[in-house]
N, C-alpha and C positions, 0 to 999 in steps of 0.2 A: 547333183551331189549324192554320193552313195550313203545310204542309211546304215550306219555302223550297227545301231541297235537292231534293225531288221535282219541284217546278215547274221548277227550273233544269235538272235532268237531262232532263226531258221536252222542254224547249226545245232542247237540244243533244244529243238522244238518239243521233243517228248517230255523232258523234265519240266519245261516251262508250262506246257498245256496241262499236264496232270497236276502240277502244283496249283495252277489256276482253278482247276475243277475242285480240288480239295479246299482251297480258299473260298470258292463260291459256295460250297455246301455250308461252310461256317458262316458266311455272310447271309445265306438263306435262313439259317437259324436266328440270326440277329434280326432280320426283317420280320420273321414270324413273331419273335418276342415283342417287338414294337407293335405288331398287329394285334397281339393278345391284349396289350394294354389299351390300345385304341378300341378294341371290341368291348372291353369291360366298361369303358367310359360310355360307349354308344349304347350298351345294354341299360346302363343307369338312366340315360336320357330317354331311351325308348320306353322304359317303365313309366317315367313321368308323363311323356307325351301321350302314351296310349291310355293313361288313366283318365284323361279329359278333365282334370281338376285344376282349379286355380289356387285353392287353399286345401291344406290337409289339417283336419282337426283331430287331435290325439289326446291321450291321457296327459294330465299336467306333469311337467318336469320330466318328460321322456322324449327320446328322439324317434319315436315310432312313426309309422308302423313298419318301416323297412329295416331300421337299425336296432330298435329295441322293442320289447313287448309293450303293448298298449291295450288297455281295456277301458271302454267308456260305455255308458248305458245306450241301448239301441233306440231310445226315444229322443235322443239329442238331435236327430235330423229334423224332427218337426219343430223343435225350438229354434234351430238355426235358420229355418225358412222364414222366421219372423224378423230376422236381423236385416238392417238396411244394406242393400247392395247384393244380397244373396238371391240367386235365381233358382238354383237346384242344390239339393243336398242328398247324398246317398250313403247309406251304411255299407261298410265293406269289411271283410275279414281276409287275412293272409295267413297261410300256413304252409311251410315247406315240409314235404313228406314224400314217402315212397308210395306211388299209386300203382296198384297191381292190376295187370290185365293178363288173364290166363296164367301162364307159368313164369311170366317176366314182370318186373316192376320198373318204374321209371321215376327218377327223382324229379319232382315237379313242385311248383308253387300252386296250391289250391286256393282259389279266390272265391269268396262268397259274395254274390251280388243279389239284388232284389229282382226276382223274375217278374216279367210283365210290365216293367217300366218302359217308357218311351225309348226307342232305339237311339243310341248315342248318349244315354245318361252317364254321368260320371261313374267310372269303374267298369263299364261295359267295354268289350273289345270293339274297336272302331269299325271293323269290317270282317266279314266272313268270306272264306274261299270255297266253302262247301256246306251243305246242310242248311239248318235254320237256327234261330236263336232260342234261348231257353224261355218257354212259355208256361211250364207247369211249376208248381211250388216245391216239388220233390223229385229227386232221382233222375234228373237230366243234366247233361254236361256239355260244355263247349271246350274243345282242347286245341292247343297249338299244334301245328303240323310236326314240330320237332319232337313231340312225344312218340310219334309213330302210330298213333291211334287213327282209325278211320271211322267214318259215320256208320253207326250201327254197332260198334264195339261195346261190350259191357266191361266196365272197369269197377274196381272195388276201392272204396275210400273208407277206412276204419271198418265199421260193421255193415255198411250199406253198399249196394250195387247201383251203378249209374249207367245210363245209356248215353253214348256220345251222339248228340243230335246235330252238331255243327263243328266246323274246323276254322281256325283263324291262323294268322301268320305273324311272326315277329312279336309275339306277346311273351316276354321273358322277364324274369326277376333280375335284380341287380347283379346276381351271381351267374346269370345265364341260364337258369333253370326254366324250362317251358311252363306256361301257365295252364291250369285246368279250371274252368269256371263252373261253379255249381250254385244252386239256390242258397240264399243266405241262411235259412233255417237249418239246412243240412250242413252247411259249413260251420255254423255255431255248434251244432251237436258234435261234429267231428273234432273241433278244436277244444271246446270247453267242457264237454260232458265226459263223465267217467265211464269205464266199461261196466258190464253187468255185474260182475263179481264185486267191484268196488262200490257200486251203488247199493248192493245188498248189505255189504258190511257197514256202509255209512248209515243206512236205515236202521240196522241193528244197534249201532252205537247211539243213534239219536233216540230210539225207543227206550234204551237203557238209561238215558239221561233224565233225571227227575225234573229238570227245568223245562223240558219239552214234552214230557208225558205226565201232565198233572191230571189227577182223577177228576178234579172239579172244573176243568177247562176242556170241554169237548171240542174236537176239531183242531186243537192246537198242533198235535202231532202230525195230522194229515197235512196241515198247511206248511209246516216246516219241511216235511218230506217232499211235498210238491215243489217247494222252492229249490230244493237240492237237485231235483230231477229236471229242471228247465234252465235254459241259459238266455239271458237278456242283455248280453254285452257284445260289443263289436270291437274291432281293432282301431277303426278310424271312421270319420265321416268325410267324404270327398265333397267339396263345395265348388260349385261353378258360379261365377259372379255375373251380374247384369252388365250389359255393355256400358262402358264409361265408369264403372265402379273402380275405386282405387283399392288394390289388394292389401297394401299396408294399413290403410285406414280401417278397412273391414276386419282385418286380422286383429288389430288393436281393440276394436269394439267387442269382438268375440272373446278375447282374452279377459277383458275387463268385466264383462257381464256374465260369462258362462264359466269362468275359472278353469279354462282348458288351455292347452298349448296349441298354437296355430302356426303353421309354416306356410310361407309363400313358395312359389315355384323356385325362385332363386335360392331361398334358404334350404329347401329340400334337395336341390341339386348339389349344394355345398355339402350337405350331410352324406349323400350317396358317394360323391366323388372325393370329397376331402377327408372323409372318415372311414367309410366302408372299404374303399379300395386303396386307401393311402399306403397301407403296409405292402400290399401286393405291388403297387407302383414302385415303391422303394426297392423291393426285391428284383423286379424286372430291370430297374435302372442299374443295380449292381451287376446283374448278369450282362447287360449291354456293355458296361465298362470292362468286365472281364473278357468278353468276346472281342472287344476292340483291341485290348492288349494282346490277346492271343493272335489275332489277325496281324497286328504289327510285327510280332515276333516271327511269324511264319514268313512274311514278306521280307523282313530283314535277313532272315537265315538264307532263304533261297537266292536273294540278290547277292548276298555276301559270298555264297558258294559259287555262283556263276562268275563273280568277279575273281575269286581265287583261282578258278579254272583257267582264266585267261590273263594271268599276271604277265607272262612273257609277251603276249600280243599287245598288252597295254604298254609294256616297256618299248616294244618296237614302234608303236604309235608316237610315243614321246621322243624316241630317237630320231624319227623323221620329221619332227617339228610340230606334231599335233598339239594344239592348245589344250590346257587343262580344262577349259570350259567345254570344249567338244567332248572330251572323255567323260566329264561329269554329266553332260546332257545325255550321252549314250546310256549311262547307267540309270539316270532318272527316267528316261523313256522306257526302259525295261521294267522298272518298278511300276510306272503308271500303266503300262500295257498289262502287267500282271493284275493290277487292280481292276482294270476295265473288264478283263476276262472273268475274274472272280465275281464282280458285281453282276455281270450278265447271267452267269450260271446261278448265282444266288437269287436274283430276281425271278428267274424262271422257276427255280425250285420252290420258292416261297409262294408263287402264284398257284402252282399246281398242288402244293401241300396244304395250303390254308383251308380248303373245304373239307379236308379229311380230319381236322381237329374237332373234338367234341364241343369245345367252346367256340364262340363266334370270334373269328379273326378278321379284323378290318385293316386292309392294306391301303394306306392313304398315299396319293401321288406325292404330296409334299414330303412325306417320310422317305420315299424312294429318292427324291431329289436331294434331300439332306443327307441320306445315307451314301449316295454316290459321291457327293462332295467330301464327306468324311473319309470315305475309302481312298480317294485321291490324296487327301492330306496325309492320311496314315501311311500310304505307300511312299509318298515323297519324303516324309520324316524317316521312314524305315530305310531308305536308300542312303541316308547320310553316312552311316558307318562304312558302307561299301565305297562310296565316293571318297571319303577321307582316306581309306586305305589305298585306293587307286591313284590318288594324287601324290602319295608318298612313295610310289614305285620308282626305283632308280633306273634310268634308261640303260645303264650298263648291264642290267640283267638280260637285255635282249641279246647280248653276245656272250652271255655266260659269266658276266662280271660279278 
């Protein structure tokens, strides 16, 4: 049996192919948008996985440390080690900032960790791809490879210079910024301490305050000034539980006795995905709806145009007794073929374009399968207008009636 759709496509192959390529580029953008959302979710999960924590202890009534600012005393880790079920507790700070290296700067999340702890402690990067871990108390850094730093580079964070001694991979924040790990004391200074001019002005105001500069109380002014020049707070304490310990029970115990907010892995994942990227997910969803509507309009237009170009041929087919179902199937085949070509071009485009994006783009096979099915449905629905018009053609038009 002769394929009427194939013959018609071969007759107007140029218009058909170039339309398929244009549709494919549009579908490629759609797949990349879905991959951006998947990448955001994967970044959030990677942040939690790589932290190595079972519980996140933060300031009371906050969503910290990733969603809101959080400050708790840095001696809470020792108190938490006495709680039942707790195996390890590590102080940590997080600060998103520009890290300068030479003439360029990189948007990074600076993470403060306790140097010298056992490898694999909560907060530490789980593995290195080059160099060594941080062993000194000051001025050493381990950076994610996405920063572009290499072992031996000197980077500047606030007022201090750090030497990159190690590299890790896939250590990113929930927004996709690569991480830079530095000693905790240096991180506290970078995040919480003021610059030199602000410190001088603060000391001057403190000395001018009679409450802190009493003639009969020696040493009071020096004590107040020293307290203003040091930082003893962190953003969170990462807790790892003993085998068999119940996270919810341990979290409830810490909340009751330490008056702090504690999040389990499930609760922290809900904060990252359900709150931090919820707005971005809605925006991406709206873009996907718009792109689907535009794709449907393009397919409907080109199929309608191709059908209009062969009105007389359709009339001839009806005149010789061709069934309406055969004519409808021919038009539907053209629409589906256009969708297959467009999806193939879009998939290839998305695969090669994804690594070029600054943010992580994760193309999932199930998204491709769902996208292919959606394209076929959209193309089938878009062909309805052309099919309806073709079935209304009068056979008399074949002889000029």
